[in-house]
PDBQT receptor file of N, H, CA, C and O in Angstrom, charges set to zero:
ATOM      1  N   MET A   1     103.988 107.999  93.657  1.00  0.00    +0.000 N 
ATOM      2  CA  MET A   1     105.210 107.244  93.492  1.00  0.00    +0.000 C 
ATOM      3  C   MET A   1     105.369 106.899  92.010  1.00  0.00    +0.000 C 
ATOM      4  O   MET A   1     104.437 106.393  91.385  1.00  0.00    +0.000 OA
ATOM      5  N   ILE A   2     106.520 107.167  91.463  1.00  0.00    +0.000 N 
ATOM      6  H   ILE A   2     107.277 107.578  91.971  1.00  0.00    +0.000 HD
ATOM      7  CA  ILE A   2     106.757 106.996  90.036  1.00  0.00    +0.000 C 
ATOM      8  C   ILE A   2     106.632 105.536  89.605  1.00  0.00    +0.000 C 
ATOM      9  O   ILE A   2     106.092 105.253  88.535  1.00  0.00    +0.000 OA
ATOM     10  N   ILE A   3     107.120 104.614  90.418  1.00  0.00    +0.000 N 
ATOM     11  H   ILE A   3     107.559 104.843  91.287  1.00  0.00    +0.000 HD
ATOM     12  CA  ILE A   3     107.058 103.193  90.054  1.00  0.00    +0.000 C 
ATOM     13  C   ILE A   3     105.609 102.753  89.881  1.00  0.00    +0.000 C 
ATOM     14  O   ILE A   3     105.280 102.074  88.908  1.00  0.00    +0.000 OA
ATOM     15  N   ILE A   4     104.760 103.124  90.795  1.00  0.00    +0.000 N 
ATOM     16  H   ILE A   4     105.027 103.676  91.586  1.00  0.00    +0.000 HD
ATOM     17  CA  ILE A   4     103.340 102.735  90.728  1.00  0.00    +0.000 C 
ATOM     18  C   ILE A   4     102.696 103.317  89.470  1.00  0.00    +0.000 C 
ATOM     19  O   ILE A   4     101.925 102.629  88.801  1.00  0.00    +0.000 OA
ATOM     20  N   GLU A   5     102.999 104.565  89.140  1.00  0.00    +0.000 N 
ATOM     21  H   GLU A   5     103.626 105.124  89.683  1.00  0.00    +0.000 HD
ATOM     22  CA  GLU A   5     102.434 105.179  87.938  1.00  0.00    +0.000 C 
ATOM     23  C   GLU A   5     102.856 104.413  86.681  1.00  0.00    +0.000 C 
ATOM     24  O   GLU A   5     102.052 104.230  85.768  1.00  0.00    +0.000 OA
ATOM     25  N   GLN A   6     104.101 103.970  86.634  1.00  0.00    +0.000 N 
ATOM     26  H   GLN A   6     104.755 104.119  87.376  1.00  0.00    +0.000 HD
ATOM     27  CA  GLN A   6     104.580 103.213  85.484  1.00  0.00    +0.000 C 
ATOM     28  C   GLN A   6     103.938 101.820  85.440  1.00  0.00    +0.000 C 
ATOM     29  O   GLN A   6     103.599 101.324  84.366  1.00  0.00    +0.000 OA
ATOM     30  N   LEU A   7     103.774 101.197  86.605  1.00  0.00    +0.000 N 
ATOM     31  H   LEU A   7     104.050 101.600  87.478  1.00  0.00    +0.000 HD
ATOM     32  CA  LEU A   7     103.159  99.869  86.652  1.00  0.00    +0.000 C 
ATOM     33  C   LEU A   7     101.697  99.898  86.208  1.00  0.00    +0.000 C 
ATOM     34  O   LEU A   7     101.187  98.904  85.691  1.00  0.00    +0.000 OA
ATOM     35  N   LYS A   8     101.030 101.017  86.404  1.00  0.00    +0.000 N 
ATOM     36  H   LYS A   8     101.445 101.824  86.823  1.00  0.00    +0.000 HD
ATOM     37  CA  LYS A   8      99.634 101.148  85.969  1.00  0.00    +0.000 C 
ATOM     38  C   LYS A   8      99.506 101.052  84.453  1.00  0.00    +0.000 C 
ATOM     39  O   LYS A   8      98.428 100.749  83.942  1.00  0.00    +0.000 OA
ATOM     40  N   LYS A   9     100.593 101.307  83.729  1.00  0.00    +0.000 N 
ATOM     41  H   LYS A   9     101.469 101.554  84.144  1.00  0.00    +0.000 HD
ATOM     42  CA  LYS A   9     100.585 101.262  82.267  1.00  0.00    +0.000 C 
ATOM     43  C   LYS A   9     100.743  99.848  81.726  1.00  0.00    +0.000 C 
ATOM     44  O   LYS A   9     100.533  99.617  80.535  1.00  0.00    +0.000 OA
ATOM     45  N   VAL A  10     101.110  98.895  82.584  1.00  0.00    +0.000 N 
ATOM     46  H   VAL A  10     101.281  99.082  83.551  1.00  0.00    +0.000 HD
ATOM     47  CA  VAL A  10     101.336  97.514  82.148  1.00  0.00    +0.000 C 
ATOM     48  C   VAL A  10      99.991  96.864  81.835  1.00  0.00    +0.000 C 
ATOM     49  O   VAL A  10      99.072  96.895  82.652  1.00  0.00    +0.000 OA
ATOM     50  N   LYS A  11      99.888  96.281  80.651  1.00  0.00    +0.000 N 
ATOM     51  H   LYS A  11     100.635  96.256  79.986  1.00  0.00    +0.000 HD
ATOM     52  CA  LYS A  11      98.646  95.591  80.261  1.00  0.00    +0.000 C 
ATOM     53  C   LYS A  11      98.678  94.158  80.774  1.00  0.00    +0.000 C 
ATOM     54  O   LYS A  11      99.702  93.480  80.689  1.00  0.00    +0.000 OA
ATOM     55  N   ASP A  12      97.565  93.713  81.297  1.00  0.00    +0.000 N 
ATOM     56  H   ASP A  12      96.733  94.264  81.366  1.00  0.00    +0.000 HD
ATOM     57  CA  ASP A  12      97.437  92.355  81.810  1.00  0.00    +0.000 C 
ATOM     58  C   ASP A  12      96.883  91.464  80.709  1.00  0.00    +0.000 C 
ATOM     59  O   ASP A  12      95.716  91.581  80.336  1.00  0.00    +0.000 OA
ATOM     60  N   THR A  13      97.717  90.578  80.193  1.00  0.00    +0.000 N 
ATOM     61  H   THR A  13      98.665  90.482  80.496  1.00  0.00    +0.000 HD
ATOM     62  CA  THR A  13      97.297  89.707  79.094  1.00  0.00    +0.000 C 
ATOM     63  C   THR A  13      96.910  88.313  79.573  1.00  0.00    +0.000 C 
ATOM     64  O   THR A  13      96.666  87.424  78.757  1.00  0.00    +0.000 OA
ATOM     65  N   ARG A  14      96.852  88.116  80.886  1.00  0.00    +0.000 N 
ATOM     66  H   ARG A  14      97.050  88.839  81.549  1.00  0.00    +0.000 HD
ATOM     67  CA  ARG A  14      96.476  86.805  81.408  1.00  0.00    +0.000 C 
ATOM     68  C   ARG A  14      94.980  86.571  81.214  1.00  0.00    +0.000 C 
ATOM     69  O   ARG A  14      94.193  87.515  81.149  1.00  0.00    +0.000 OA
ATOM     70  N   SER A  15      94.598  85.283  81.121  1.00  0.00    +0.000 N 
ATOM     71  H   SER A  15      95.237  84.516  81.174  1.00  0.00    +0.000 HD
ATOM     72  CA  SER A  15      93.168  84.967  81.053  1.00  0.00    +0.000 C 
ATOM     73  C   SER A  15      92.543  85.252  82.416  1.00  0.00    +0.000 C 
ATOM     74  O   SER A  15      93.247  85.314  83.424  1.00  0.00    +0.000 OA
ATOM     75  N   HIS A  16      91.242  85.424  82.447  1.00  0.00    +0.000 N 
ATOM     76  H   HIS A  16      90.670  85.374  81.628  1.00  0.00    +0.000 HD
ATOM     77  CA  HIS A  16      90.552  85.756  83.701  1.00  0.00    +0.000 C 
ATOM     78  C   HIS A  16      90.739  84.675  84.762  1.00  0.00    +0.000 C 
ATOM     79  O   HIS A  16      90.715  84.963  85.959  1.00  0.00    +0.000 OA
ATOM     80  N   ILE A  17      90.922  83.449  84.325  1.00  0.00    +0.000 N 
ATOM     81  H   ILE A  17      90.942  83.216  83.353  1.00  0.00    +0.000 HD
ATOM     82  CA  ILE A  17      91.112  82.347  85.264  1.00  0.00    +0.000 C 
ATOM     83  C   ILE A  17      92.401  82.526  86.063  1.00  0.00    +0.000 C 
ATOM     84  O   ILE A  17      92.458  82.157  87.236  1.00  0.00    +0.000 OA
ATOM     85  N   ASN A  18      93.427  83.084  85.442  1.00  0.00    +0.000 N 
ATOM     86  H   ASN A  18      93.381  83.384  84.489  1.00  0.00    +0.000 HD
ATOM     87  CA  ASN A  18      94.732  83.234  86.074  1.00  0.00    +0.000 C 
ATOM     88  C   ASN A  18      94.920  84.561  86.805  1.00  0.00    +0.000 C 
ATOM     89  O   ASN A  18      96.009  84.832  87.311  1.00  0.00    +0.000 OA
ATOM     90  N   GLN A  19      93.902  85.373  86.870  1.00  0.00    +0.000 N 
ATOM     91  H   GLN A  19      93.018  85.153  86.459  1.00  0.00    +0.000 HD
ATOM     92  CA  GLN A  19      94.022  86.683  87.490  1.00  0.00    +0.000 C 
ATOM     93  C   GLN A  19      93.591  86.648  88.952  1.00  0.00    +0.000 C 
ATOM     94  O   GLN A  19      92.581  87.242  89.330  1.00  0.00    +0.000 OA
ATOM     95  N   VAL A  20      94.375  85.939  89.768  1.00  0.00    +0.000 N 
ATOM     96  H   VAL A  20      95.195  85.457  89.460  1.00  0.00    +0.000 HD
ATOM     97  CA  VAL A  20      94.083  85.876  91.203  1.00  0.00    +0.000 C 
ATOM     98  C   VAL A  20      94.395  87.222  91.843  1.00  0.00    +0.000 C 
ATOM     99  O   VAL A  20      93.644  87.710  92.688  1.00  0.00    +0.000 OA
ATOM    100  N   TYR A  21      95.510  87.815  91.434  1.00  0.00    +0.000 N 
ATOM    101  H   TYR A  21      96.121  87.419  90.748  1.00  0.00    +0.000 HD
ATOM    102  CA  TYR A  21      95.926  89.127  91.932  1.00  0.00    +0.000 C 
ATOM    103  C   TYR A  21      96.095  90.060  90.742  1.00  0.00    +0.000 C 
ATOM    104  O   TYR A  21      96.476  89.617  89.658  1.00  0.00    +0.000 OA
ATOM    105  N   PRO A  22      95.815  91.347  90.931  1.00  0.00    +0.000 N 
ATOM    106  CA  PRO A  22      96.022  92.302  89.838  1.00  0.00    +0.000 C 
ATOM    107  C   PRO A  22      97.498  92.352  89.438  1.00  0.00    +0.000 C 
ATOM    108  O   PRO A  22      98.379  92.198  90.284  1.00  0.00    +0.000 OA
ATOM    109  N   VAL A  23      97.760  92.564  88.164  1.00  0.00    +0.000 N 
ATOM    110  H   VAL A  23      97.044  92.690  87.477  1.00  0.00    +0.000 HD
ATOM    111  CA  VAL A  23      99.131  92.567  87.647  1.00  0.00    +0.000 C 
ATOM    112  C   VAL A  23      99.992  93.625  88.344  1.00  0.00    +0.000 C 
ATOM    113  O   VAL A  23     101.185  93.401  88.548  1.00  0.00    +0.000 OA
ATOM    114  N   ILE A  24      99.422  94.751  88.705  1.00  0.00    +0.000 N 
ATOM    115  H   ILE A  24      98.453  94.933  88.539  1.00  0.00    +0.000 HD
ATOM    116  CA  ILE A  24     100.193  95.801  89.374  1.00  0.00    +0.000 C 
ATOM    117  C   ILE A  24     100.705  95.325  90.740  1.00  0.00    +0.000 C 
ATOM    118  O   ILE A  24     101.821  95.660  91.137  1.00  0.00    +0.000 OA
ATOM    119  N   LYS A  25      99.894  94.552  91.449  1.00  0.00    +0.000 N 
ATOM    120  H   LYS A  25      98.987  94.280  91.127  1.00  0.00    +0.000 HD
ATOM    121  CA  LYS A  25     100.324  94.034  92.747  1.00  0.00    +0.000 C 
ATOM    122  C   LYS A  25     101.386  92.951  92.587  1.00  0.00    +0.000 C 
ATOM    123  O   LYS A  25     102.320  92.873  93.385  1.00  0.00    +0.000 OA
ATOM    124  N   VAL A  26     101.248  92.124  91.569  1.00  0.00    +0.000 N 
ATOM    125  H   VAL A  26     100.489  92.187  90.921  1.00  0.00    +0.000 HD
ATOM    126  CA  VAL A  26     102.247  91.085  91.311  1.00  0.00    +0.000 C 
ATOM    127  C   VAL A  26     103.585  91.739  90.984  1.00  0.00    +0.000 C 
ATOM    128  O   VAL A  26     104.619  91.349  91.527  1.00  0.00    +0.000 OA
ATOM    129  N   ALA A  27     103.568  92.724  90.107  1.00  0.00    +0.000 N 
ATOM    130  H   ALA A  27     102.728  93.041  89.666  1.00  0.00    +0.000 HD
ATOM    131  CA  ALA A  27     104.798  93.411  89.721  1.00  0.00    +0.000 C 
ATOM    132  C   ALA A  27     105.432  94.110  90.919  1.00  0.00    +0.000 C 
ATOM    133  O   ALA A  27     106.653  94.096  91.074  1.00  0.00    +0.000 OA
ATOM    134  N   PHE A  28     104.609  94.718  91.761  1.00  0.00    +0.000 N 
ATOM    135  H   PHE A  28     103.617  94.729  91.635  1.00  0.00    +0.000 HD
ATOM    136  CA  PHE A  28     105.134  95.404  92.952  1.00  0.00    +0.000 C 
ATOM    137  C   PHE A  28     105.810  94.423  93.895  1.00  0.00    +0.000 C 
ATOM    138  O   PHE A  28     106.886  94.711  94.421  1.00  0.00    +0.000 OA
ATOM    139  N   VAL A  29     105.194  93.269  94.116  1.00  0.00    +0.000 N 
ATOM    140  H   VAL A  29     104.320  93.035  93.689  1.00  0.00    +0.000 HD
ATOM    141  CA  VAL A  29     105.792  92.258  94.989  1.00  0.00    +0.000 C 
ATOM    142  C   VAL A  29     107.105  91.747  94.410  1.00  0.00    +0.000 C 
ATOM    143  O   VAL A  29     108.079  91.574  95.143  1.00  0.00    +0.000 OA
ATOM    144  N   VAL A  30     107.141  91.506  93.109  1.00  0.00    +0.000 N 
ATOM    145  H   VAL A  30     106.350  91.647  92.513  1.00  0.00    +0.000 HD
ATOM    146  CA  VAL A  30     108.373  91.027  92.469  1.00  0.00    +0.000 C 
ATOM    147  C   VAL A  30     109.488  92.062  92.630  1.00  0.00    +0.000 C 
ATOM    148  O   VAL A  30     110.613  91.711  92.983  1.00  0.00    +0.000 OA
ATOM    149  N   ILE A  31     109.183  93.318  92.376  1.00  0.00    +0.000 N 
ATOM    150  H   ILE A  31     108.268  93.603  92.089  1.00  0.00    +0.000 HD
ATOM    151  CA  ILE A  31     110.201  94.369  92.489  1.00  0.00    +0.000 C 
ATOM    152  C   ILE A  31     110.696  94.510  93.920  1.00  0.00    +0.000 C 
ATOM    153  O   ILE A  31     111.903  94.570  94.154  1.00  0.00    +0.000 OA
ATOM    154  N   THR A  32     109.776  94.564  94.880  1.00  0.00    +0.000 N 
ATOM    155  H   THR A  32     108.795  94.516  94.690  1.00  0.00    +0.000 HD
ATOM    156  CA  THR A  32     110.202  94.732  96.274  1.00  0.00    +0.000 C 
ATOM    157  C   THR A  32     110.961  93.508  96.772  1.00  0.00    +0.000 C 
ATOM    158  O   THR A  32     111.920  93.647  97.532  1.00  0.00    +0.000 OA
ATOM    159  N   ALA A  33     110.551  92.318  96.361  1.00  0.00    +0.000 N 
ATOM    160  H   ALA A  33     109.772  92.205  95.744  1.00  0.00    +0.000 HD
ATOM    161  CA  ALA A  33     111.261  91.106  96.767  1.00  0.00    +0.000 C 
ATOM    162  C   ALA A  33     112.686  91.116  96.223  1.00  0.00    +0.000 C 
ATOM    163  O   ALA A  33     113.630  90.765  96.930  1.00  0.00    +0.000 OA
ATOM    164  N   MET A  34     112.831  91.514  94.977  1.00  0.00    +0.000 N 
ATOM    165  H   MET A  34     112.064  91.799  94.402  1.00  0.00    +0.000 HD
ATOM    166  CA  MET A  34     114.168  91.562  94.386  1.00  0.00    +0.000 C 
ATOM    167  C   MET A  34     115.034  92.615  95.057  1.00  0.00    +0.000 C 
ATOM    168  O   MET A  34     116.232  92.402  95.247  1.00  0.00    +0.000 OA
ATOM    169  N   LEU A  35     114.448  93.744  95.418  1.00  0.00    +0.000 N 
ATOM    170  H   LEU A  35     113.475  93.917  95.264  1.00  0.00    +0.000 HD
ATOM    171  CA  LEU A  35     115.198  94.770  96.139  1.00  0.00    +0.000 C 
ATOM    172  C   LEU A  35     115.637  94.287  97.518  1.00  0.00    +0.000 C 
ATOM    173  O   LEU A  35     116.626  94.771  98.068  1.00  0.00    +0.000 OA
ATOM    174  N   CYS A  36     114.894  93.330  98.072  1.00  0.00    +0.000 N 
ATOM    175  H   CYS A  36     114.090  92.937  97.625  1.00  0.00    +0.000 HD
ATOM    176  CA  CYS A  36     115.223  92.758  99.380  1.00  0.00    +0.000 C 
ATOM    177  C   CYS A  36     116.129  91.533  99.263  1.00  0.00    +0.000 C 
ATOM    178  O   CYS A  36     116.367  90.838 100.251  1.00  0.00    +0.000 OA
ATOM    179  N   GLY A  37     116.631  91.271  98.059  1.00  0.00    +0.000 N 
ATOM    180  H   GLY A  37     116.437  91.836  97.257  1.00  0.00    +0.000 HD
ATOM    181  CA  GLY A  37     117.611  90.214  97.882  1.00  0.00    +0.000 C 
ATOM    182  C   GLY A  37     117.075  88.856  97.471  1.00  0.00    +0.000 C 
ATOM    183  O   GLY A  37     117.825  87.880  97.462  1.00  0.00    +0.000 OA
ATOM    184  N   GLN A  38     115.802  88.767  97.133  1.00  0.00    +0.000 N 
ATOM    185  H   GLN A  38     115.192  89.559  97.141  1.00  0.00    +0.000 HD
ATOM    186  CA  GLN A  38     115.234  87.491  96.698  1.00  0.00    +0.000 C 
ATOM    187  C   GLN A  38     115.524  87.314  95.208  1.00  0.00    +0.000 C 
ATOM    188  O   GLN A  38     115.146  88.163  94.401  1.00  0.00    +0.000 OA
ATOM    189  N   ASN A  39     116.186  86.224  94.837  1.00  0.00    +0.000 N 
ATOM    190  H   ASN A  39     116.493  85.534  95.492  1.00  0.00    +0.000 HD
ATOM    191  CA  ASN A  39     116.612  86.041  93.451  1.00  0.00    +0.000 C 
ATOM    192  C   ASN A  39     115.913  84.902  92.722  1.00  0.00    +0.000 C 
ATOM    193  O   ASN A  39     115.948  84.846  91.493  1.00  0.00    +0.000 OA
ATOM    194  N   LYS A  40     115.286  84.001  93.452  1.00  0.00    +0.000 N 
ATOM    195  H   LYS A  40     115.259  84.047  94.451  1.00  0.00    +0.000 HD
ATOM    196  CA  LYS A  40     114.615  82.857  92.815  1.00  0.00    +0.000 C 
ATOM    197  C   LYS A  40     113.109  83.038  92.919  1.00  0.00    +0.000 C 
ATOM    198  O   LYS A  40     112.608  83.679  93.844  1.00  0.00    +0.000 OA
ATOM    199  N   TRP A  41     112.384  82.455  91.940  1.00  0.00    +0.000 N 
ATOM    200  H   TRP A  41     112.791  81.934  91.190  1.00  0.00    +0.000 HD
ATOM    201  CA  TRP A  41     110.926  82.592  91.949  1.00  0.00    +0.000 C 
ATOM    202  C   TRP A  41     110.312  82.040  93.225  1.00  0.00    +0.000 C 
ATOM    203  O   TRP A  41     109.346  82.602  93.740  1.00  0.00    +0.000 OA
ATOM    204  N   THR A  42     110.862  80.944  93.741  1.00  0.00    +0.000 N 
ATOM    205  H   THR A  42     111.648  80.488  93.322  1.00  0.00    +0.000 HD
ATOM    206  CA  THR A  42     110.302  80.381  94.977  1.00  0.00    +0.000 C 
ATOM    207  C   THR A  42     110.511  81.339  96.147  1.00  0.00    +0.000 C 
ATOM    208  O   THR A  42     109.643  81.461  97.012  1.00  0.00    +0.000 OA
ATOM    209  N   ASP A  43     111.662  82.020  96.178  1.00  0.00    +0.000 N 
ATOM    210  H   ASP A  43     112.366  81.920  95.475  1.00  0.00    +0.000 HD
ATOM    211  CA  ASP A  43     111.917  83.005  97.233  1.00  0.00    +0.000 C 
ATOM    212  C   ASP A  43     110.991  84.209  97.097  1.00  0.00    +0.000 C 
ATOM    213  O   ASP A  43     110.503  84.743  98.094  1.00  0.00    +0.000 OA
ATOM    214  N   ILE A  44     110.753  84.634  95.855  1.00  0.00    +0.000 N 
ATOM    215  H   ILE A  44     111.149  84.200  95.046  1.00  0.00    +0.000 HD
ATOM    216  CA  ILE A  44     109.850  85.761  95.617  1.00  0.00    +0.000 C 
ATOM    217  C   ILE A  44     108.430  85.389  96.040  1.00  0.00    +0.000 C 
ATOM    218  O   ILE A  44     107.724  86.202  96.637  1.00  0.00    +0.000 OA
ATOM    219  N   LYS A  45     108.014  84.161  95.730  1.00  0.00    +0.000 N 
ATOM    220  H   LYS A  45     108.588  83.501  95.245  1.00  0.00    +0.000 HD
ATOM    221  CA  LYS A  45     106.684  83.684  96.131  1.00  0.00    +0.000 C 
ATOM    222  C   LYS A  45     106.557  83.668  97.651  1.00  0.00    +0.000 C 
ATOM    223  O   LYS A  45     105.557  84.129  98.202  1.00  0.00    +0.000 OA
ATOM    224  N   ASP A  46     107.568  83.139  98.321  1.00  0.00    +0.000 N 
ATOM    225  H   ASP A  46     108.380  82.765  97.874  1.00  0.00    +0.000 HD
ATOM    226  CA  ASP A  46     107.558  83.091  99.785  1.00  0.00    +0.000 C 
ATOM    227  C   ASP A  46     107.546  84.504 100.378  1.00  0.00    +0.000 C 
ATOM    228  O   ASP A  46     106.846  84.764 101.357  1.00  0.00    +0.000 OA
ATOM    229  N   PHE A  47     108.312  85.402  99.791  1.00  0.00    +0.000 N 
ATOM    230  H   PHE A  47     108.881  85.191  98.996  1.00  0.00    +0.000 HD
ATOM    231  CA  PHE A  47     108.337  86.793 100.232  1.00  0.00    +0.000 C 
ATOM    232  C   PHE A  47     106.943  87.408 100.118  1.00  0.00    +0.000 C 
ATOM    233  O   PHE A  47     106.463  88.054 101.050  1.00  0.00    +0.000 OA
ATOM    234  N   GLY A  48     106.299  87.203  98.974  1.00  0.00    +0.000 N 
ATOM    235  H   GLY A  48     106.689  86.678  98.217  1.00  0.00    +0.000 HD
ATOM    236  CA  GLY A  48     104.965  87.746  98.761  1.00  0.00    +0.000 C 
ATOM    237  C   GLY A  48     103.941  87.189  99.732  1.00  0.00    +0.000 C 
ATOM    238  O   GLY A  48     103.131  87.931 100.289  1.00  0.00    +0.000 OA
ATOM    239  N   GLU A  49     103.980  85.867  99.934  1.00  0.00    +0.000 N 
ATOM    240  H   GLU A  49     104.638  85.264  99.481  1.00  0.00    +0.000 HD
ATOM    241  CA  GLU A  49     103.049  85.244 100.867  1.00  0.00    +0.000 C 
ATOM    242  C   GLU A  49     103.319  85.690 102.304  1.00  0.00    +0.000 C 
ATOM    243  O   GLU A  49     102.386  85.852 103.091  1.00  0.00    +0.000 OA
ATOM    244  N   GLY A  50     104.576  85.885 102.643  1.00  0.00    +0.000 N 
ATOM    245  H   GLY A  50     105.334  85.754 102.004  1.00  0.00    +0.000 HD
ATOM    246  CA  GLY A  50     104.926  86.299 104.000  1.00  0.00    +0.000 C 
ATOM    247  C   GLY A  50     104.582  87.745 104.293  1.00  0.00    +0.000 C 
ATOM    248  O   GLY A  50     104.484  88.137 105.456  1.00  0.00    +0.000 OA
ATOM    249  N   ASN A  51     104.397  88.547 103.246  1.00  0.00    +0.000 N 
ATOM    250  H   ASN A  51     104.477  88.229 102.301  1.00  0.00    +0.000 HD
ATOM    251  CA  ASN A  51     104.103  89.963 103.410  1.00  0.00    +0.000 C 
ATOM    252  C   ASN A  51     102.781  90.360 102.783  1.00  0.00    +0.000 C 
ATOM    253  O   ASN A  51     102.598  91.514 102.395  1.00  0.00    +0.000 OA
ATOM    254  N   ILE A  52     101.867  89.424 102.681  1.00  0.00    +0.000 N 
ATOM    255  H   ILE A  52     102.015  88.486 102.996  1.00  0.00    +0.000 HD
ATOM    256  CA  ILE A  52     100.598  89.675 101.992  1.00  0.00    +0.000 C 
ATOM    257  C   ILE A  52      99.777  90.778 102.684  1.00  0.00    +0.000 C 
ATOM    258  O   ILE A  52      99.078  91.538 102.015  1.00  0.00    +0.000 OA
ATOM    259  N   ASP A  53      99.860  90.863 104.000  1.00  0.00    +0.000 N 
ATOM    260  H   ASP A  53     100.428  90.245 104.544  1.00  0.00    +0.000 HD
ATOM    261  CA  ASP A  53      99.113  91.921 104.707  1.00  0.00    +0.000 C 
ATOM    262  C   ASP A  53      99.703  93.298 104.425  1.00  0.00    +0.000 C 
ATOM    263  O   ASP A  53      98.999  94.308 104.450  1.00  0.00    +0.000 OA
ATOM    264  N   TRP A  54     100.996  93.323 104.158  1.00  0.00    +0.000 N 
ATOM    265  H   TRP A  54     101.568  92.503 104.138  1.00  0.00    +0.000 HD
ATOM    266  CA  TRP A  54     101.707  94.566 103.886  1.00  0.00    +0.000 C 
ATOM    267  C   TRP A  54     101.298  95.081 102.549  1.00  0.00    +0.000 C 
ATOM    268  O   TRP A  54     101.780  96.128 102.117  1.00  0.00    +0.000 OA
TER     269      TRP A  54
C-alpha cells in the first residue's frame, strides 16, 4: 500500500517517554479517522480507541 510506504519515511522526533504507539500507527489512525469524517482531535482519539483492535 502506497500510504504505508510513505508513512514509513516519517521520522519520529518524540522523546521515548511519549512513544506509546509507533508514529506510523498514529499517522494511520489520524488519516483513517479523517477519511471517516472525524474532524476534531477528540473525535480522532475516540475513533482510534474504538478501533484499536482493528
